[in-house]
C-alpha positions as CSV (number, residue, x, y, z in Angstrom):
1,M,-29.8,53.8,1.0
2,K,-32.4,53.5,-1.8
3,S,-32.9,50.1,-3.6
4,Y,-34.4,49.6,-7.0
5,I,-35.9,46.6,-8.8
6,I,-35.3,46.2,-12.5
7,E,-36.9,43.4,-14.4
8,F,-34.8,41.8,-17.2
9,T,-35.4,38.8,-19.4
10,E,-32.7,36.2,-19.1
11,E,-31.2,37.4,-22.4
12,Q,-31.1,41.1,-21.2
13,L,-29.5,40.0,-17.9
14,S,-26.9,38.1,-19.9
15,L,-26.1,41.1,-22.1
16,M,-25.8,43.4,-19.1
17,A,-23.5,40.9,-17.3
18,R,-21.2,40.6,-20.3
19,C,-21.0,44.4,-20.7
20,I,-20.2,44.9,-17.0
21,E,-17.7,42.1,-17.2
22,D,-15.9,43.9,-20.0
23,I,-15.8,47.1,-17.9
24,H,-14.5,45.2,-14.9
25,R,-11.8,43.4,-16.9
26,F,-10.8,46.7,-18.7
27,A,-10.4,48.5,-15.3
28,A,-8.4,45.5,-14.0
29,G,-5.9,45.7,-16.8
30,D,-7.4,43.2,-19.3
31,M,-8.4,45.8,-21.9
32,E,-9.4,43.6,-24.8
33,L,-13.2,44.1,-24.3
34,H,-13.6,40.5,-25.4
35,N,-17.4,40.3,-25.2
36,T,-18.0,43.6,-27.0
37,I,-15.4,43.1,-29.7
38,S,-16.6,39.5,-30.4
39,V,-20.0,40.9,-31.2
40,L,-18.8,43.8,-33.2
41,L,-16.5,41.7,-35.4
42,Q,-18.6,38.5,-35.4
43,D,-19.2,38.4,-39.2
44,D,-16.2,40.5,-40.3
45,K,-14.0,38.8,-42.9
46,D,-11.0,40.7,-41.6
47,R,-11.7,39.8,-38.0
48,A,-8.2,38.4,-37.2
49,I,-6.4,41.5,-38.7
50,K,-8.8,43.9,-36.9
51,K,-8.4,42.0,-33.6
52,Q,-4.6,42.3,-33.8
53,L,-4.9,46.1,-34.6
54,L,-7.2,46.5,-31.6
55,N,-4.9,44.5,-29.4
56,N,-2.1,46.9,-30.2
57,L,-4.3,49.8,-29.2
58,F,-5.3,48.0,-26.0
59,I,-1.6,47.6,-25.1
60,A,-1.1,51.3,-25.7
61,Q,-4.1,52.2,-23.4
62,K,-2.8,49.9,-20.7
63,Q,0.6,51.6,-20.7
64,V,-1.2,54.9,-20.0
65,V,-3.6,53.6,-17.3
66,Y,-1.2,51.1,-15.7
67,P,2.4,52.1,-16.7
68,N,4.0,49.7,-14.2
69,M,2.0,46.7,-15.3
70,S,3.3,44.2,-17.8
71,V,1.3,43.5,-21.0
72,H,-0.3,40.3,-19.7
73,E,-0.6,41.3,-16.1
74,T,-3.9,42.3,-14.5
75,T,-5.2,42.9,-11.0
76,D,-7.2,40.2,-9.3
77,Y,-11.0,40.4,-9.1
78,A,-10.9,42.7,-6.1
79,G,-8.3,45.1,-7.5
80,N,-5.8,44.1,-4.9
81,G,-2.5,45.9,-5.5
82,V,-4.1,49.0,-7.0
83,E,-3.1,51.9,-4.8
84,N,-6.0,54.2,-5.6
85,D,-9.0,53.4,-3.4
86,V,-11.6,54.6,-6.0
87,Q,-10.1,52.4,-8.8
88,R,-9.8,49.4,-6.5
89,D,-13.4,49.7,-5.3
90,F,-14.6,50.1,-8.9
91,I,-12.8,46.9,-9.9
92,A,-14.2,45.0,-6.9
93,N,-17.7,46.3,-7.2
94,T,-18.1,45.7,-10.9
95,Y,-16.8,42.1,-10.3
96,Q,-19.5,41.5,-7.8
97,I,-22.2,42.8,-10.0
98,Y,-21.5,40.9,-13.2
99,R,-20.4,37.7,-11.4
100,E,-23.6,37.6,-9.3
101,M,-25.6,37.9,-12.5
102,Y,-23.8,34.9,-13.9
103,H,-24.2,33.1,-10.6
104,I,-28.0,33.6,-10.4
105,T,-28.5,32.6,-14.0
106,A,-26.4,29.4,-13.5
107,E,-28.4,28.5,-10.5
108,A,-31.8,29.3,-12.1
109,N,-30.9,27.0,-15.0
110,D,-29.2,24.3,-13.0
111,L,-26.1,24.7,-15.0
112,S,-22.9,22.9,-14.1
113,S,-20.3,25.6,-14.3
114,C,-17.9,27.7,-12.2
115,Y,-20.6,30.2,-11.8
116,R,-22.5,27.9,-9.5
117,D,-20.0,28.8,-6.8
118,N,-20.8,31.8,-4.7
119,T,-19.5,35.2,-5.8
120,L,-16.4,36.2,-3.9
121,Q,-16.6,39.2,-1.6
122,G,-14.9,42.5,-2.4
123,G,-15.6,46.1,-2.9
124,N,-17.7,48.3,-0.7
125,M,-21.1,47.8,-2.2
126,G,-21.7,44.1,-1.6
127,R,-23.4,41.8,-4.1
128,P,-26.6,42.9,-5.8
129,K,-29.7,41.0,-4.8
130,L,-31.0,39.1,-7.9
131,V,-33.9,36.8,-7.9
132,C,-35.4,34.7,-10.7
133,I,-39.1,35.9,-10.6
134,N,-40.7,33.7,-13.2
135,E,-40.3,31.4,-16.1
136,K,-42.1,32.1,-19.4
């Protein structure tokens, strides 16, 4: 299998992690796209109204994707309970990618947070290898 190295600034890595977290949570049944919507509606005076309208749309989407799941129900980080292997692996693999990004950033900055704990195993790809290469 081929491997690639991509160099991100910490800000770019954080943005990428938040985007992948949104994708992971969406696939797991939490369809609110919190990170993305927070940015898009950040300075909007009608933010609360728009968030409610979007929430209604997310509920409708969830009923299509997961018709047997209740409104507030989601799968776990590894997609356990999802019968489709492709969907379950997607959920688990996206978790490992974004969570490892948060983990490495927390360690590199000596942050006291839940992200200091090791990323849980899941999926079929394993965790990405991320290394802090320098400080500027």
